[in-house]
C-alpha positions as CSV (number, residue, x, y, z in Angstrom):
1,X,138.9,13.8,70.3
2,X,137.9,17.3,70.7
3,X,139.0,20.1,69.3
4,X,139.6,23.4,71.5
5,X,140.8,26.9,71.0
6,X,140.6,30.2,72.6
7,X,139.5,33.0,70.2
8,X,140.7,36.6,71.2
9,X,140.7,40.0,69.0
10,X,141.6,43.7,69.4
11,X,143.8,43.0,72.1
12,X,145.5,46.5,70.8
13,X,148.7,45.6,73.1
14,X,150.7,49.3,74.6
15,X,147.6,51.3,73.5
16,X,147.9,54.6,74.5
17,X,145.9,56.2,77.4
18,X,142.9,57.4,76.0
19,X,141.6,59.7,79.0
20,X,142.8,62.7,80.0
21,X,141.0,62.3,83.1
22,X,143.8,59.2,84.2
23,X,146.1,61.9,86.2
24,X,146.6,60.2,89.3
25,X,149.8,58.1,88.1
26,X,148.8,54.8,89.8
27,X,145.5,54.6,88.3
28,X,147.3,55.4,84.8
29,X,150.0,53.1,85.3
30,X,147.7,50.7,86.0
31,X,145.6,51.2,82.6
32,X,148.7,51.6,81.0
33,X,149.7,47.9,81.6
34,X,146.4,46.4,81.6
35,X,146.5,45.4,77.7
36,X,149.6,43.7,78.8
37,X,147.8,41.8,81.7
38,X,145.0,40.9,80.1
39,X,147.5,39.0,76.9
40,X,148.9,37.3,79.6
41,X,145.3,36.1,81.2
42,X,144.4,34.9,77.9
43,X,147.7,32.7,77.5
44,X,147.1,31.5,81.3
45,X,143.9,30.6,80.2
46,X,145.1,28.7,77.0
47,X,147.7,26.7,79.3
48,X,144.8,26.0,81.7
49,X,142.7,24.9,79.6
50,X,145.1,22.5,77.7
51,X,143.5,24.3,74.7
52,X,145.0,23.5,71.0
53,X,145.3,27.0,69.9
54,X,144.9,30.5,70.1
55,X,143.2,32.5,67.7
56,X,143.9,36.2,67.4
57,X,141.5,38.0,65.1
58,X,143.2,41.3,64.3
59,X,144.5,44.4,66.0
60,X,146.8,43.1,68.5
61,X,148.8,46.1,68.1
62,X,147.5,49.6,68.2
63,X,149.5,50.9,65.5
64,X,152.7,51.7,64.0
65,X,154.6,50.1,67.1
66,X,158.3,50.0,67.3
67,X,158.9,49.3,71.1
68,X,161.1,46.2,71.4
69,X,160.0,46.1,75.0
70,X,156.6,45.3,73.4
71,X,158.2,42.8,71.0
72,X,160.0,41.1,74.0
73,X,156.6,40.7,75.7
74,X,154.9,39.5,73.1
75,X,157.9,37.1,72.4
76,X,158.0,35.8,76.0
77,X,154.2,35.0,75.9
78,X,154.1,33.2,72.5
79,X,157.3,30.8,73.7
80,X,154.9,30.1,76.5
81,X,152.5,28.7,74.4
82,X,154.7,27.2,71.9
83,X,156.5,25.2,75.1
84,X,152.8,23.7,75.7
85,X,152.3,22.8,72.0
86,X,149.7,25.2,71.6
87,X,149.5,26.7,68.3
88,X,148.6,30.1,67.3
89,X,146.9,31.6,64.6
90,X,147.0,35.6,63.6
91,X,145.6,37.7,61.3
92,X,146.4,41.3,60.7
93,X,143.7,44.4,61.2
94,X,143.5,47.5,60.5
95,X,145.6,48.6,63.5
96,X,148.2,45.8,62.6
97,X,148.5,46.8,58.7
98,X,150.6,49.5,60.3
99,X,152.8,48.0,62.9
100,X,156.3,46.4,61.9
101,X,156.9,44.1,64.9
102,X,154.7,40.9,63.7
103,X,157.0,41.2,59.8
104,X,160.5,41.2,61.6
105,X,159.9,39.0,65.1
106,X,161.2,36.0,64.5
107,X,158.4,33.6,65.3
108,X,158.4,29.5,66.3
109,X,157.1,27.3,63.7
110,X,154.2,27.0,65.5
111,X,152.9,30.3,64.8
112,X,151.0,31.2,61.6
113,X,150.8,34.7,60.6
114,X,148.1,34.9,57.6
115,X,149.3,37.1,54.8
116,X,147.5,39.4,52.5
117,X,146.2,36.4,50.1
118,X,144.0,34.1,51.7
119,X,145.3,30.5,52.9
120,X,143.9,27.5,54.8
121,X,145.9,25.7,57.0
122,X,145.1,21.5,57.4
123,X,145.9,20.9,61.2
124,X,147.2,17.5,61.5
125,X,145.3,15.3,64.0
126,X,145.4,11.7,65.4
127,X,144.1,9.0,63.3
128,X,140.0,8.8,63.8
129,X,139.7,12.4,64.6
130,X,138.1,14.9,62.6
131,X,140.0,17.0,59.8
132,X,140.2,20.5,60.7
133,X,141.1,23.5,58.6
134,X,141.9,27.2,59.8
135,X,141.3,29.7,56.8
136,X,142.2,33.5,56.9
137,X,143.3,36.6,55.5
138,X,145.3,39.7,57.0
139,X,144.7,43.1,56.0
140,X,147.5,44.3,53.5
141,X,147.0,47.9,54.2
142,X,145.5,50.0,57.2
143,X,141.6,50.3,55.0
144,X,139.9,47.6,53.4
145,X,136.5,49.1,51.9
146,X,135.5,45.8,50.1
147,X,134.4,42.6,51.4
148,X,137.1,39.9,52.3
149,X,134.9,37.2,52.3
150,X,135.1,36.5,48.2
151,X,138.8,35.9,48.6
152,X,138.5,33.2,51.0
153,X,139.4,29.9,50.0
154,X,136.6,27.3,49.6
155,X,135.8,25.6,52.8
156,X,137.5,21.9,52.8
157,X,135.7,19.0,52.2
158,X,134.6,16.9,55.5
159,X,136.7,19.4,58.0
160,X,135.5,21.5,60.6
161,X,136.0,24.6,58.8
162,X,137.1,27.8,61.0
163,X,137.8,31.0,59.4
164,X,139.6,34.1,60.8
165,X,137.9,37.8,59.8
166,X,138.8,41.1,60.6
167,X,135.6,43.3,59.7
168,X,132.8,46.0,60.7
169,X,130.1,43.5,59.6
170,X,127.4,45.6,58.5
171,X,128.7,48.6,60.5
172,X,129.1,50.1,64.3
173,X,128.6,52.7,65.9
174,X,132.0,53.9,66.5
175,X,134.0,52.0,64.2
176,X,134.8,52.8,60.6
177,X,133.5,50.8,58.1
178,X,136.5,48.0,57.5
179,X,136.1,44.8,55.1
180,X,132.3,45.1,55.2
181,X,130.1,41.9,55.2
182,X,126.5,40.5,56.3
183,X,126.1,38.2,58.7
184,X,123.7,36.2,56.3
185,X,126.8,35.8,53.5
186,X,129.0,34.5,56.6
187,X,126.0,32.4,57.7
188,X,125.7,30.4,54.2
189,X,129.6,30.8,53.1
190,X,130.0,27.0,54.3
191,X,132.6,27.7,57.4
192,X,131.6,26.1,60.5
193,X,133.0,28.9,62.9
194,X,133.6,32.5,61.8
195,X,136.2,34.0,64.5
196,X,135.7,37.8,64.0
197,X,137.5,40.8,65.1
198,X,137.1,44.5,65.0
199,X,134.3,45.3,66.8
200,X,135.1,46.3,70.5
201,X,131.8,44.9,71.7
202,X,130.8,41.2,72.4
203,X,128.3,39.6,70.0
204,X,127.7,36.0,69.1
205,X,125.5,34.4,66.6
206,X,124.0,31.0,67.0
207,X,123.3,29.0,64.4
208,X,124.3,26.0,62.5
209,X,127.4,28.0,61.4
210,X,128.9,30.3,64.9
211,X,129.2,33.5,64.2
212,X,131.5,35.6,67.1
213,X,132.9,38.5,67.7
214,X,134.5,38.3,71.2
215,X,134.9,41.8,72.0
216,X,138.1,43.3,73.3
217,X,140.0,41.2,76.1
218,X,140.7,45.0,78.2
219,X,138.7,48.1,77.8
220,X,140.6,51.3,77.7
221,X,138.7,54.2,78.7
222,X,134.5,54.8,79.9
223,X,133.5,54.4,76.9
224,X,134.8,50.9,76.4
225,X,133.0,50.1,79.7
226,X,132.0,46.6,81.3
227,X,134.0,43.3,82.2
228,X,135.9,42.0,79.1
229,X,136.4,38.6,77.8
230,X,137.6,36.1,74.9
231,X,135.7,33.0,73.5
232,X,136.8,29.3,74.9
233,X,135.4,27.0,72.2
234,X,134.9,23.5,71.8
235,X,134.4,21.1,68.9
236,X,133.1,18.1,70.5
237,X,133.0,14.9,68.9
238,X,130.4,15.0,66.8
239,X,131.0,18.7,65.6
240,X,129.0,20.5,68.2
241,X,130.5,23.8,68.9
242,X,130.4,25.0,72.3
243,X,131.1,28.2,73.5
244,X,132.3,30.0,77.3
245,X,132.8,33.6,77.4
246,X,135.9,33.7,79.4
247,X,136.8,37.2,81.5
248,X,140.0,38.6,81.1
249,X,140.0,42.2,82.0
250,X,142.3,43.5,84.6
251,X,140.4,46.8,85.0
252,X,136.9,47.2,84.2
253,X,135.2,50.9,83.7
254,X,132.2,51.3,84.9
255,X,129.7,54.5,85.0
256,X,128.2,54.5,88.5
257,X,125.0,56.5,89.3
258,X,124.6,57.9,92.5
259,X,121.3,59.7,92.9
260,X,120.9,62.9,95.3
261,X,117.4,63.9,95.0
262,X,116.5,65.2,98.8
263,X,120.0,65.0,99.9
264,X,120.8,68.3,102.3
265,X,123.8,67.3,104.5
266,X,127.3,66.8,102.9
267,X,127.5,63.6,104.9
268,X,124.6,61.8,103.8
269,X,125.8,62.9,100.3
270,X,129.2,61.0,101.1
271,X,127.1,57.8,102.4
272,X,125.2,57.7,99.5
273,X,128.3,58.0,97.2
274,X,129.8,55.0,99.2
275,X,127.0,53.0,99.0
276,X,126.8,53.3,94.9
277,X,130.3,52.6,94.7
278,X,130.4,49.3,97.2
279,X,127.2,48.3,95.2
280,X,129.1,48.7,92.0
281,X,132.6,47.1,93.5
282,X,130.2,43.9,94.1
283,X,128.8,43.7,90.8
284,X,132.7,44.2,89.2
285,X,134.0,40.6,87.3
286,X,138.0,42.1,86.8
287,X,140.3,42.5,89.3
288,X,139.9,46.6,89.9
289,X,136.9,49.0,89.2
290,X,137.8,52.2,87.6
291,X,134.5,54.0,87.7
292,X,132.8,57.3,86.8
293,X,130.7,58.5,89.6
294,X,127.6,60.3,87.8
295,X,125.9,62.6,90.5
296,X,122.4,63.4,89.8
297,X,119.0,64.5,91.2
298,X,117.4,67.7,93.1
299,X,119.1,68.4,96.3
300,X,119.8,71.5,98.0
301,X,124.0,71.0,97.9
302,X,123.6,71.4,93.9
303,X,125.8,74.5,94.4
304,X,128.0,73.4,96.9
305,X,128.8,70.1,94.9
306,X,129.4,72.2,91.6
307,X,131.8,74.7,93.8
308,X,133.5,72.0,95.9
309,X,133.7,68.9,93.1
310,X,137.1,68.2,94.2
311,X,136.3,68.1,97.7
312,X,134.2,65.5,96.7
313,X,136.3,64.1,94.4
314,X,139.0,63.5,97.3
315,X,136.2,61.7,99.3
316,X,135.7,59.7,96.7
317,X,139.0,58.5,96.1
318,X,139.2,58.0,100.0
319,X,135.8,55.7,100.0
320,X,137.7,53.7,97.1
321,X,141.2,53.4,98.7
322,X,139.5,51.7,101.6
323,X,137.3,49.8,99.5
324,X,140.2,48.2,97.6
325,X,141.2,47.9,94.1
326,X,139.0,50.6,93.0
327,X,139.3,54.0,91.1
328,X,137.5,56.8,90.6
329,X,138.1,58.4,86.8
330,X,136.0,61.2,87.3
331,X,133.4,62.8,88.8
332,X,130.2,63.9,86.4
333,X,127.7,66.1,88.3
334,X,124.4,66.9,86.5
335,X,122.3,67.2,89.8
336,X,120.0,71.0,90.0
337,X,118.5,72.9,93.1
338,X,115.1,72.4,94.2
339,X,112.7,75.0,91.9
340,X,111.9,78.7,92.8
341,X,108.7,78.2,94.9
342,X,105.9,79.9,93.7
343,X,105.4,84.1,94.9
344,X,108.8,84.0,96.1
345,X,111.3,87.1,95.6
346,X,113.1,86.7,92.3
347,X,116.6,85.1,92.2
348,X,118.8,86.8,89.9
349,X,120.9,83.9,89.9
350,X,117.9,81.7,89.0
351,X,117.3,84.3,86.7
352,X,120.7,84.1,85.1
353,X,120.6,80.7,85.0
354,X,117.4,80.7,83.1
355,X,118.7,83.0,80.6
356,X,121.5,81.3,79.6
357,X,119.9,77.9,79.5
358,X,117.2,79.7,77.4
359,X,118.7,81.9,75.3
360,X,122.7,81.9,75.4
361,X,123.3,78.1,75.2
362,X,120.6,77.7,72.4
363,X,122.0,80.7,70.4
364,X,123.7,79.5,67.0
365,X,126.2,82.2,67.4
366,X,127.5,80.8,70.7
367,X,127.4,77.7,68.9
368,X,129.4,78.5,66.4
369,X,132.3,80.6,68.6
370,X,132.0,77.2,71.0
371,X,133.1,75.0,67.4
372,X,136.2,77.1,66.3
373,X,137.5,77.1,69.8
374,X,137.2,73.4,70.2
375,X,138.3,72.3,66.6
376,X,141.3,74.9,68.0
377,X,141.6,72.8,70.9
378,X,141.4,69.7,69.6
379,X,143.7,70.2,66.7
380,X,146.8,70.8,69.1
381,X,146.0,67.3,70.8
382,X,147.3,64.1,70.4
383,X,146.3,62.2,67.7
384,X,144.8,59.1,70.2
385,X,143.1,61.6,72.5
386,X,141.1,63.7,69.7
387,X,138.2,61.2,69.7
388,X,137.1,62.7,73.2
389,X,135.2,65.1,71.1
390,X,133.6,62.0,69.7
391,X,133.8,60.3,66.2
392,X,131.4,61.8,64.1
393,X,129.7,65.0,63.8
394,X,126.9,64.5,65.7
395,X,128.7,63.0,68.7
396,X,131.2,66.3,68.7
397,X,127.9,68.5,68.7
398,X,126.6,66.6,71.8
399,X,130.0,66.7,73.3
400,X,129.8,70.6,73.0
401,X,126.9,71.3,74.0
402,X,127.4,69.0,77.0
403,X,130.5,70.9,78.0
404,X,128.5,74.0,77.4
405,X,126.2,73.2,80.2
406,X,128.2,72.0,82.4
407,X,130.5,75.2,82.3
408,X,127.5,77.3,83.0
409,X,126.6,75.1,86.0
410,X,130.2,75.6,87.1
411,X,130.3,79.3,86.8
412,X,126.8,80.1,88.4
413,X,127.8,77.9,91.3
414,X,130.6,80.0,91.6
415,X,128.7,83.3,91.4
416,X,126.4,81.3,94.2
417,X,128.9,80.5,96.6
418,X,130.1,84.2,96.3
419,X,126.9,85.6,96.9
420,X,126.4,83.5,100.0
421,X,129.9,85.1,101.2
422,X,132.0,82.1,100.2
423,X,134.7,82.1,98.2
424,X,134.5,82.4,94.4
């Protein structure tokens, strides 16, 4: 008889809001509850598919969680699985190592939380069914600088061996190195299925040994864009392994490009924005779309778009409400006015623009002053928000450069409005 399970990782229950752009209280509430709703979707999937087990490959929590509300929610969901006879296998990742909930929560006998030493659990099966063994090891501390692979018990002879591991593999952008190991080493380890966690982007290596990083079941900000999912796995009677991606995210972050090349009328601008939004909504796999609109192109409206960004955001919010289950997280404006015609009188604001772009923004003294200001600001932010400037020195510099360019364009837009007789 086949053995079926759902493989999930990096749920990050009750992860704090990571975007300062979520000022809309309704949107903030949606994203704040999304990880719980995604976990409920995972449990629903287990029940609907009548699987044998749920495998959670680390970072079920987001850190030092002490909320009893979280504990009660988790206990209720696990009880649903227990009542259906579905076993749960959990390893702790780097975030879970800080949490006290799993250590203190009383769990039913159908739940196995692996400790800091490798274990192998033999699954009781009906006579004639192939044997199954589940292997795992948890992070004992928040950091694991060395590979955990040598610590695993040897695969059981004659069994289908399934192993859980929380690892950054050979490294991934935006992720610190945790329990590093190579795909080649996993492939030659003798385990039939590697249920991995830690990297938030889905990746599947289909080989004689299946190696799966399911990604996270719910994105938390625009940097975790796209539909999120878990993996439904079937080990058939002939021991072949079939894997299906099943979407679980409640809210799907997406960058939506709005090209404004040649648009000269505000109404046409709003129409172009609406079309792009509607097309993105049609492509969305999740219940809700949370969009960051990127306004790009060359248009005579460039100055007005920057000056009246708040009005354009209000227009976008209105269109989102009409479309339904759609939200605008932020507008990114990177449009430009048409170039100066040769022989035309010099435009002082155009000259100022060229001066800022060509000399000020590229000045090392300016960059140094901007860095000092940004570092002071970052130090005053909550820990969970400090990654808005990037997770590396290169990303930090790139973010500051982008913010400087955007700020300069906004200032020039206001000067342009004042020169045209508008309000600055």
